[in-house]
N, C-alpha and C positions, 0 to 999 in steps of 0.2 A: 770362449767361455767367460773370460774376464769382462769383455765388453757387454755381453748379454747379461751376465750376472749382476754387474753394477746397475744396469738399467732396471732389471726386475727388482733388485733390492730397493732402489730409490722409490719406485712406484708402489711397492708394498709397504715400506716403512712410513710413507706419507698417509697411509690409511689410518695408522694408529698414533703417530707422533703428535698430531694436532690435538687429540683428545685431552692430553694433559695441559695444553695451553689454553683451553676454553675459558677457565676462570680468569686467567690473565688478560685474555682478549676482551672480555666483558668490561674490565676496568680500563685498560689502555685505550680502547676504541670508543668508550662511553656508550656501550650498547647494552642489550639485555640478552638473557639466555635463549629465549625462543628465536631471536634473530641470529645470534652467533653460532647456534648449533648447525646452521646451514653451511658454515665453513666446512664441516665434515660431511653433511648430507649431500651437498651439491657435488662434491668430489666423487662420492660413491654412486650417485645417480647417473652421472656422466659415464663412469666406467661400466656400470651394469647395462645401461641402455644402448651404448654404442659398440659393445664388445664384438658382436657378430658382424656388424657392418664393416668395422675396421679390419676384422680378420679376412673377410671377403675381398676387401680392397688390397690386402697383402697378397692374396692369390693372383690378383690381376696385375699389380704394379711391381711385385717383387718384395720379398720379406725384408731384405736389407734396406731397400729404399724407404719403405714405410717405417721400419724400426728406427732408422736414422732420423726421419722426420719427427718421430715421437720423442727421441732424445732432445732434439732441438726445441720442440714446442714445450716439453716438460721443463727444461732448463730456463727458458724464457718466462714461462708461467711462474716458476719458483722465484725468479727475480722480481716479477710484478707483485707477487704476494708479499715479499719482503719489503717492498717499497710502498705498500698500501697505507693510506692515511685514514681510511674509514672502513666500517664493516661491509658496506655495499661494494666498495672497490675490491676488498679482500675476497668476498664471495665470488664476484665476477672473475677474479684472477684464479681462484680455485677451479672454476669451470674450465678455464683455458688450460690450467695445469693438468686437470683430469683428462682432457683430450689427448695430451701427450702421454699420460700414464696408460691409457687404454691401448694405445698403439704398441707400447712395450709389453704390457701384460698379454695382449691377444696374440702377439707374434713371436714372443721369446722362445716358446717350445717349438714352433714351426721352424725358426731359423736354426736352432740346435739340431733338430731332427734331420734337416737337409744337409747340414755341414758334416755331422759325425756319421760314421758308418753304422750299419745296423747292429753289429756285434758290440758296439759301445753305446747304443742308444739308452739303455737303462741307466748306466753310470752317468751319462751326460745329463739326462733328465733329472736324475737324483740330485745332481749339483744345483740345478735350477730350483728344485723343490727345497733344497737346503737354504738357498738365498731367500726364498719366500718365507720360510720359517724364521730365519734370522731377522728379516725385516719386521715381521710381526712381533717378535720377542724384544728386539732392541728399541722399537719405537717409543714406548713410554719412558724407559730409562734414559735413552739418548735425548729425548725431548726435555726431560727434567734437568739434565746436566747443562744443555745448551741454554735453556731459558734462565737458569740460575746464574750462569756465567756471562752470557752475552745478550740476553733479552730475547723476546719472542720472535723477532725478525730473523734471528740466526737459524731457526729450524727450517726456514725456507731458503735462505741465502746459501746455506751449506751445500745445497743440491747443485748450485751453478757450476763450481769447479769440477765436481764429480761427474756431472753430465757432460761437460766438455771433454774430460778424459775418456769417458765411455764412448763418446762419439768418435774420437780419434782412433781408439782401439778397434772399434767395429769397422771404421772406414778402411784401415790398413790391414786388419787381420782377416776379415771376411772377404773371400774372393769375389770377383765380378760376375761369376757364373750364377749367382743367386738371383735369377731373373724371374719375372712373372709372365702372365699371359695377357698382355696389354690390349689385345684385339677384342677382348670381351667387353660387353657393356655392363655398367654398374646397375644393379637392381634398385633403383631409387624408391619405387613404390613399396617393395618388400622391406627395404631399410626403414622407411617412414612408419609402416604399420608395426614392424618389430619394435622400433623405438617407443611408439605409443603403448604397445602391449606391456613392455617391461617397466615403463614409467608408471603406468596404472598399477601394476603389481607391486612395485616398490612403495608407492604412495599408500596402497591398501594395507600393506604390512605395517607401515609406520603409524597410520591412523588406527589400525586395529590394536596395536600395542598400547596406544594412549587411551582410547575410549572403549575398547572391547570389540571383539570380532562379531558380536551379535547385533551391532548397531546397523540400522537400515542403510546409512550412507556407506559404511564399509562393505556390506554385502553387495550393494549396487556397484561399487568400484570393482569388486572381484567378478561380478557378472559381466561387466564391461570388458574386463581383462580376458575372460573366456571367449567373448564374442570377437574381440580383436585377434586373439590367437587363432580362431577358426578362419577369420578373414586372411590372416597371414598364410595359413596352409593353402587356401584357395589361390592366393596370388602366386605363391611359389610353384604351384602345379602348372600355372598357365604361362608364366613369363619364359622367354627363350633362354636367358642366362640368370637363373635364380641366385639370390644371395646365399641361401641354404639349399643345396641340392638334396631333396628328400630321398633320392635314390640311395644316398649313403646309408639310410636306415633299413634298406633291404637286407643288410647284414645285421641281424638281431644283436650280435655281440657289441656293436658300437653303441646302440641305444642302451643296452644293459650296463655297460661300463660308465656311460655318462650319468645314468640314473643313480648308480652306486656312488659316484663322486658327489652328486648333490646331497644324497642322504647322509654320507659320511661327514660332510662339512656342516650339516645341521647341528651336529654335536659341538662344533666349535663355538656356536652361539652362547654356550654356557659360560664362556670367559667373561661375559657381561655380569654374571651373577656371583661368581666366586669372590670378587673383591668385597661384596657385601658380607659374605660369611667371614672372611678373614678380618675385616675391619670391625663390623658391628657385633659379631658373635665371639670371635677369638680376641678382639681388642688389639690386634697388631698395628704398628705404626705404618705410615705411608711407604717408607723405604722398604720395610720388611715385606709388605704386601706386593710392592713392585717386583722384588726379587723372586718371591714365590710364584708370581704370575708368569715368570719367565720359564718355569720348569717345563711346562707342556710344549711350547713352541721350540725350546732349545733341544729337548729330547727328540722331537720330530725332525728337526734339522740335522741332528747327528745321525739319526737312523736312516734318513732318506737316501743318502748316497750309497750306503752299504746295501740297502734293499735293492737299489738299482743294479749294483754289481751282481748280486745273487740272482735277480730276475733275468739278467743276460745269460746266465749259465743254466738255470733250472726252469725258466719260464715264469710267467706272471700269475697264473691262476691260483695256484696253491698259496703263494705268498700274500696275494690280495685277500683271500679268504681268511688266512691266519691273522692278518692285520685287523680285519673287521671284527673277528671274535675277541681279540685282545682289546680292541676299542670298546666293545660292548661290556667286557669285564671291567675295564677302567671306569666306565660311566656308572655301572652298578656299584662299584666301590665308592665312588664319590657320592652316590645316592645314599649310602649307608653311614655317612659321617654324622657326628654329633658334637656337642660342646666339648667333650673330653678328648677329641682328636688332637694329637700333638703335631708339631711341625713336620716331623719325620713321617707321620701317617699321611699328612696331606701330600708330601713330596712323592711318595711311592704311588699314591693314587693318581695324581696328575701326570706323573711320569708314565704310568701305564696307558693313559689316554694318548699322550704324545707318541709312545712306542707304537701303538696300534695305527695311528694316522700315518706315521712314517713308513711302517711296513706296507700299508695299503696304497698310499698315494702314488709313489713312483712306478711300481709295477702296473697299476691301473692306467696311468698316463701312457706308459710304454705300450700297453696292449691296444689302446685307442690309436695312437700315432702310427703304430706298426701295421694297422689294417687299412690305413687311408692311402689313396693314390697321391702321388707327389704333388699334383696340381691342386689338391684339397687340404694340404697340411695346415694352411692358414686358418681355414674354417674349423678344422679339428682342434687346433691349439686354442682358438677362440671359444669353442664349445666347452672345453675342459675348464678354461678360466671362468667362463660364465657359470658353469656348474658350481665351482668353488664359491663364487660371489653370491649367487642366488641361495645356495645352501647356507652360507654364513648369515646372510640377511634374514632368511626365513627362520633360522635357529635363534637369532637374537630376539625376533618378535615373538615366536611361539614360546620359547623357554622363559623369556622375560614376563610374558603374560601369565603363564602358569605359576611362576615364582610369586608374583604379586598377589594373584587370586588366592593361592593356597595359603600364603602368609596371613592375609586378612581373614580368610575363612576360619582358620584355626583360632585366631584371636577373637573373632566375633565383633570387631569394632568397625566403624565407618572409615571410608577412604580419606576423610578429613584429618585423621590422625596420621602424622608423618611416619614414614617407614622407619626412621631412626628411633622412634619411640616404641616400636613393637617389641614384645618379649623375644628373647633370643630363640626360644623353642619354636616360635612361629616362623622365624627366618630359616631355621634348620628344616622345618617341614616343607617350606617353599622350595628350598634347594633340593631336597630329596625328590619331590614330585617332578621337578624340572629334569633332573638327571635320570629318573626312571623313563621319562619320555625319550631322552637321548639314547638310553640303552636299547629301548624298543626300536628306535630308528636304525641303530647300528645292526641289530639282529635282522631287521628287514633287509638291509643292504647285504648282510651275510647270506641270507636266503637267495637273493639274486645272484650272488657270487657262486653259490653251489649250482644254480641253474646254468649260469654261463659256463662253468667248468664241465658240467655234464654235456651241454650242447656242443662245446668245443671238442670234447673227446669223441662224441658220437659222430660228428662230421669227419674227424680224422679217420 
């Protein structure tokens, strides 16, 4: 647990820790913002696009072997990032670092599921979920402290000794029985088409957020994404050893749980918007904003292990549904905020969202992993991680677009006017519209949870 937890923590924290360093990187590397933002985007694109291919590789070669490889690649990539002398070298190093991160994120849950007995699966997966939440919450705060004390290179170099320790722990603590099915062939055509599909989807979401989802170029990219997705299904049906065995979805509960995961994490995209409310509407300072932004992921991280223990005893269906309903309530509460909301009012609203996600995530993960054959645990782990990543990326784009559109619509001014110059009431209106969408998404996921519960009971 320590070895896997450290790896998952590092891979997760590096999604958010770099964001706070972007202004510093622009100055230190003599670059501009459109270029330097690829330090973040390149990392996320590699993780999103390669998630399922790496998971399939774990099923073939063994989870321990690929996870260890991920720790080594990630640590080496972190060293290269810390030694980079230009923006181009740093972006390339982040691509290499992301390759190691995807190996850890895709196979962490598979390794835990295979090592721990079924009666402890919920509790062990809850610990992994807590490490994910801890990484997301500590990223900005930890990055700020390291940059202020040791410079921007320290946010990368700090991973090197942690990665070495994690590799040693996994090497000695995880038994040699964690082997794969090496006689199978790797589905290179399926992996290539899947990479192209997710890369197009990610680019479409990013371009849509910038220029609008009604632009012809953006629509064209999404049409291409759908076509590539159809090609991927055809390829997977015909190859002898597919990367994604579509027979897994003959069990409707697996597909329902994965879709619920994606929809739930769409709501996490609102974390992009909340700093604008806290800074521009409430006038809080940077340190205070950073602390308040930790409420949601910290609450989620504290609740996740307890939810796993309860799901081991009582089952996952009821707890997942309760979590989604609490999540929807928290989103509606955030949608009802105004200028008069005090710090305590924000804390209980954000805490409600974190509580809902914590109650939902671990039981849902356990439900998926518990229904998979042992030779497909890697793909299952990768699918869950992919659902989180796609949901988060989709939520950022959709909620960000609604926030900007509604804010300018209420004010009635052109986009040439800076966001910081808009009246506070327009920013509040944008926030409300965004979280109304998040609440609707959570309620849709809750409807799927009711369906899954009914189907499960009927089959029993």
